[in-house]
C-alpha positions in Angstrom: 31.4 -67.4 -116.5 34.1 -70.0 -117.1 35.6 -71.7 -114.0 39.2 -72.9 -114.2 40.3 -76.2 -112.5 43.7 -77.8 -112.3 43.3 -81.6 -112.2 46.1 -83.8 -111.0 46.3 -87.4 -112.0 44.4 -88.7 -109.0 41.5 -86.4 -109.7 41.4 -87.1 -113.5 41.6 -90.9 -112.8 38.2 -90.6 -111.1 36.7 -89.8 -114.5 37.5 -93.3 -115.5 37.5 -95.3 -112.3 34.5 -95.2 -109.9 35.8 -93.9 -106.5 34.8 -91.4 -103.9 34.6 -88.1 -105.8 33.8 -89.6 -109.2 30.4 -87.9 -109.5 32.0 -84.5 -108.7 34.8 -84.9 -111.3 32.3 -86.1 -113.9 30.3 -82.9 -113.3 33.4 -80.7 -113.6 34.6 -82.4 -116.8 31.3 -82.6 -118.5 31.3 -80.5 -121.8 28.1 -78.8 -120.7 29.8 -77.5 -117.6 31.9 -75.2 -119.8 34.9 -75.4 -117.4 38.5 -74.8 -118.4 40.5 -77.8 -117.3 44.3 -77.7 -116.9 46.5 -80.7 -116.5 50.3 -81.2 -116.4 51.9 -82.8 -119.4 52.8 -85.9 -117.3 49.2 -86.5 -116.4 48.3 -88.7 -119.4 51.3 -91.0 -118.6 50.4 -91.2 -114.9 46.7 -91.9 -115.7 47.6 -94.6 -118.2 50.0 -96.2 -115.6 47.3 -96.2 -112.9 44.7 -97.7 -115.3 47.2 -100.4 -116.4 48.0 -101.2 -112.7 44.3 -101.6 -111.9 43.9 -103.8 -114.9 46.9 -106.0 -113.8 45.4 -106.2 -110.3 42.1 -107.3 -111.9 40.3 -104.2 -110.5 39.4 -102.9 -113.9 37.7 -104.4 -117.0 39.8 -104.9 -120.1 37.9 -102.2 -121.9 40.0 -99.0 -121.7 
């Protein structure tokens, strides 16, 4: 059975930034979980923006 999940930017960001909920998001987005993930078109822009902000604030390594 395939489960379907809609991920907003804050949920998807947890895949790249360690926060509360990161482990759960990692398990949902693992290829082996065979889940169908749905995101809005703007999500990639919002995630890039959030990562850049964290990098500017020195809360993220320069390796993304």
